[in-house]
One Martini backbone bead per residue (centre of mass of N, CA, C, O) as a GRO file, in nm:
protein
  186
    1UNK     BB    1   0.397  -0.237  -2.306
    2UNK     BB    2   0.135  -0.359  -2.446
    3UNK     BB    3  -0.187  -0.304  -2.585
    4UNK     BB    4  -0.474  -0.520  -2.564
    5UNK     BB    5  -0.755  -0.594  -2.753
    6UNK     BB    6  -1.020  -0.781  -2.665
    7UNK     BB    7  -1.270  -0.905  -2.881
    8UNK     BB    8  -1.375  -1.111  -2.657
    9UNK     BB    9  -1.488  -1.293  -2.388
   10UNK     BB   10  -1.303  -1.538  -2.424
   11UNK     BB   11  -1.033  -1.385  -2.423
   12UNK     BB   12  -1.075  -1.247  -2.149
   13UNK     BB   13  -1.095  -1.505  -1.981
   14UNK     BB   14  -0.818  -1.617  -2.050
   15UNK     BB   15  -0.660  -1.383  -1.934
   16UNK     BB   16  -0.766  -1.409  -1.646
   17UNK     BB   17  -0.718  -1.714  -1.588
   18UNK     BB   18  -0.409  -1.719  -1.652
   19UNK     BB   19  -0.347  -1.485  -1.437
   20UNK     BB   20  -0.425  -1.637  -1.168
   21UNK     BB   21  -0.126  -1.801  -1.160
   22UNK     BB   22   0.089  -1.548  -1.118
   23UNK     BB   23   0.106  -1.512  -0.833
   24UNK     BB   24   0.367  -1.472  -0.562
   25UNK     BB   25   0.231  -1.399  -0.279
   26UNK     BB   26  -0.074  -1.504  -0.340
   27UNK     BB   27  -0.240  -1.767  -0.363
   28UNK     BB   28  -0.482  -1.920  -0.531
   29UNK     BB   29  -0.790  -1.946  -0.366
   30UNK     BB   30  -1.100  -1.992  -0.256
   31UNK     BB   31  -1.076  -1.736  -0.065
   32UNK     BB   32  -0.934  -1.528  -0.299
   33UNK     BB   33  -1.058  -1.515  -0.590
   34UNK     BB   34  -1.282  -1.298  -0.547
   35UNK     BB   35  -1.095  -1.076  -0.454
   36UNK     BB   36  -0.929  -1.051  -0.712
   37UNK     BB   37  -1.180  -0.983  -0.890
   38UNK     BB   38  -1.258  -0.725  -0.743
   39UNK     BB   39  -0.999  -0.572  -0.806
   40UNK     BB   40  -1.026  -0.600  -1.116
   41UNK     BB   41  -1.294  -0.460  -1.151
   42UNK     BB   42  -1.210  -0.184  -1.042
   43UNK     BB   43  -0.978  -0.143  -1.243
   44UNK     BB   44  -1.157  -0.166  -1.503
   45UNK     BB   45  -1.351   0.073  -1.420
   46UNK     BB   46  -1.107   0.294  -1.405
   47UNK     BB   47  -0.968   0.157  -1.655
   48UNK     BB   48  -0.879   0.060  -1.976
   49UNK     BB   49  -0.631  -0.094  -1.842
   50UNK     BB   50  -0.540  -0.436  -1.764
   51UNK     BB   51  -0.354  -0.591  -1.583
   52UNK     BB   52  -0.247  -0.859  -1.472
   53UNK     BB   53  -0.389  -1.049  -1.228
   54UNK     BB   54  -0.128  -1.115  -1.074
   55UNK     BB   55  -0.046  -0.822  -1.021
   56UNK     BB   56  -0.299  -0.739  -0.868
   57UNK     BB   57  -0.275  -0.955  -0.646
   58UNK     BB   58   0.000  -0.863  -0.540
   59UNK     BB   59  -0.069  -0.573  -0.478
   60UNK     BB   60  -0.302  -0.639  -0.282
   61UNK     BB   61  -0.143  -0.817  -0.082
   62UNK     BB   62   0.060  -0.581  -0.008
   63UNK     BB   63  -0.150  -0.324   0.029
   64UNK     BB   64  -0.414  -0.467   0.176
   65UNK     BB   65  -0.297  -0.734   0.344
   66UNK     BB   66   0.008  -0.727   0.433
   67UNK     BB   67   0.186  -0.918   0.289
   68UNK     BB   68   0.467  -1.079   0.260
   69UNK     BB   69   0.766  -1.116   0.110
   70UNK     BB   70   0.841  -1.424  -0.044
   71UNK     BB   71   1.000  -1.706  -0.131
   72UNK     BB   72   0.843  -1.893  -0.417
   73UNK     BB   73   1.030  -2.081  -0.529
   74UNK     BB   74   0.893  -2.389  -0.627
   75UNK     BB   75   0.600  -2.385  -0.495
   76UNK     BB   76   0.461  -2.289  -0.779
   77UNK     BB   77   0.299  -2.312  -1.070
   78UNK     BB   78   0.262  -2.033  -1.312
   79UNK     BB   79   0.345  -2.068  -1.633
   80UNK     BB   80   0.632  -1.969  -1.605
   81UNK     BB   81   0.927  -1.912  -1.658
   82UNK     BB   82   1.176  -1.896  -1.437
   83UNK     BB   83   1.309  -1.628  -1.537
   84UNK     BB   84   1.047  -1.461  -1.525
   85UNK     BB   85   0.971  -1.506  -1.229
   86UNK     BB   86   1.240  -1.394  -1.117
   87UNK     BB   87   1.223  -1.111  -1.240
   88UNK     BB   88   0.958  -1.034  -1.107
   89UNK     BB   89   1.056  -1.067  -0.815
   90UNK     BB   90   1.321  -0.886  -0.828
   91UNK     BB   91   1.173  -0.616  -0.953
   92UNK     BB   92   0.875  -0.588  -0.864
   93UNK     BB   93   0.850  -0.689  -0.567
   94UNK     BB   94   1.100  -0.537  -0.455
   95UNK     BB   95   0.978  -0.249  -0.490
   96UNK     BB   96   0.780  -0.250  -0.245
   97UNK     BB   97   1.027  -0.234  -0.026
   98UNK     BB   98   1.184   0.037  -0.177
   99UNK     BB   99   0.931   0.223  -0.227
  100UNK     BB  100   0.805   0.503  -0.087
  101UNK     BB  101   0.541   0.552  -0.254
  102UNK     BB  102   0.420   0.269  -0.197
  103UNK     BB  103   0.417   0.297   0.109
  104UNK     BB  104   0.229   0.544   0.117
  105UNK     BB  105  -0.005   0.409  -0.027
  106UNK     BB  106  -0.053   0.183   0.174
  107UNK     BB  107  -0.117   0.374   0.413
  108UNK     BB  108  -0.354   0.526   0.274
  109UNK     BB  109  -0.544   0.275   0.232
  110UNK     BB  110  -0.613   0.234   0.541
  111UNK     BB  111  -0.833   0.478   0.555
  112UNK     BB  112  -1.007   0.283   0.399
  113UNK     BB  113  -1.334   0.146   0.314
  114UNK     BB  114  -1.441  -0.074   0.119
  115UNK     BB  115  -1.508   0.063  -0.180
  116UNK     BB  116  -1.304   0.295  -0.139
  117UNK     BB  117  -1.058   0.108  -0.126
  118UNK     BB  118  -1.085  -0.009  -0.411
  119UNK     BB  119  -1.067   0.262  -0.559
  120UNK     BB  120  -0.794   0.346  -0.451
  121UNK     BB  121  -0.641   0.105  -0.561
  122UNK     BB  122  -0.708   0.158  -0.860
  123UNK     BB  123  -0.568   0.432  -0.865
  124UNK     BB  124  -0.285   0.330  -0.800
  125UNK     BB  125  -0.256   0.141  -1.040
  126UNK     BB  126  -0.289   0.362  -1.259
  127UNK     BB  127  -0.049   0.537  -1.172
  128UNK     BB  128   0.161   0.319  -1.214
  129UNK     BB  129   0.104   0.271  -1.514
  130UNK     BB  130   0.165   0.561  -1.605
  131UNK     BB  131   0.449   0.602  -1.478
  132UNK     BB  132   0.578   0.320  -1.602
  133UNK     BB  133   0.436   0.209  -1.880
  134UNK     BB  134   0.233  -0.018  -1.861
  135UNK     BB  135   0.015  -0.255  -1.965
  136UNK     BB  136  -0.241  -0.462  -2.131
  137UNK     BB  137  -0.592  -0.498  -2.121
  138UNK     BB  138  -0.890  -0.467  -2.305
  139UNK     BB  139  -1.191  -0.485  -2.109
  140UNK     BB  140  -1.477  -0.591  -1.976
  141UNK     BB  141  -1.617  -0.593  -1.661
  142UNK     BB  142  -1.834  -0.814  -1.726
  143UNK     BB  143  -1.639  -1.054  -1.733
  144UNK     BB  144  -1.569  -1.048  -1.437
  145UNK     BB  145  -1.859  -1.078  -1.330
  146UNK     BB  146  -1.909  -1.356  -1.457
  147UNK     BB  147  -1.689  -1.498  -1.293
  148UNK     BB  148  -1.789  -1.410  -1.005
  149UNK     BB  149  -2.052  -1.606  -1.021
  150UNK     BB  150  -1.870  -1.827  -0.970
  151UNK     BB  151  -1.735  -2.066  -0.818
  152UNK     BB  152  -1.421  -2.085  -0.696
  153UNK     BB  153  -1.348  -2.379  -0.785
  154UNK     BB  154  -1.422  -2.332  -1.085
  155UNK     BB  155  -1.224  -2.110  -1.144
  156UNK     BB  156  -0.967  -2.274  -1.079
  157UNK     BB  157  -1.016  -2.494  -1.286
  158UNK     BB  158  -1.023  -2.306  -1.537
  159UNK     BB  159  -0.741  -2.192  -1.489
  160UNK     BB  160  -0.587  -2.458  -1.518
  161UNK     BB  161  -0.684  -2.513  -1.809
  162UNK     BB  162  -0.569  -2.253  -1.937
  163UNK     BB  163  -0.272  -2.319  -1.872
  164UNK     BB  164  -0.257  -2.600  -2.008
  165UNK     BB  165  -0.331  -2.508  -2.300
  166UNK     BB  166  -0.132  -2.236  -2.247
  167UNK     BB  167   0.144  -2.267  -2.096
  168UNK     BB  168   0.283  -2.017  -2.273
  169UNK     BB  169   0.158  -1.740  -2.251
  170UNK     BB  170   0.270  -1.490  -2.431
  171UNK     BB  171   0.136  -1.249  -2.287
  172UNK     BB  172   0.216  -1.324  -1.999
  173UNK     BB  173   0.519  -1.321  -2.040
  174UNK     BB  174   0.540  -1.037  -2.155
  175UNK     BB  175   0.415  -0.890  -1.913
  176UNK     BB  176   0.625  -0.975  -1.696
  177UNK     BB  177   0.876  -0.869  -1.845
  178UNK     BB  178   0.780  -0.579  -1.872
  179UNK     BB  179   0.756  -0.518  -1.576
  180UNK     BB  180   1.050  -0.575  -1.503
  181UNK     BB  181   1.168  -0.361  -1.692
  182UNK     BB  182   1.020  -0.110  -1.584
  183UNK     BB  183   1.119  -0.141  -1.284
  184UNK     BB  184   1.432  -0.110  -1.357
  185UNK     BB  185   1.421   0.188  -1.496
  186UNK     BB  186   1.319   0.351  -1.208
   0.00000   0.00000   0.00000
């Protein structure tokens, strides 16, 4: 997967907002949206490259919240073509239940609390990115902080508008397909 440097805060916001509808494990809700942004902020502060927000949200839901992987097909429109969403579920999410190193990481994260847990999670995400070779976007953590200041319902509304405007965000589709490809190869 390629690494894209987003030239301005508007592009970075679009990347984050369109990625907010990609999670397949935990739907973006008023209760969760700030949590997802907190995870993304720590990941952006730790690494130069930020994977799609949907991937971060799924990883956090599985590793930090211990939510189960469930079949979410047809449950919610993600903005992805069905084949891409299915490939992401079949190869990326399925990996969480079959990869012993991810299971060890999930158990190790339980030992941490507060900000240390967020930092440890960001470290795990970066190791996964390096080991598997997937990319993402280069953006300033300040863009995430500016979104974090908004009310959760406004963030969700803007995310819906971002998905509607660019229904098939080429970079989002490419990112999810690339993740699925990378996870199948290892």
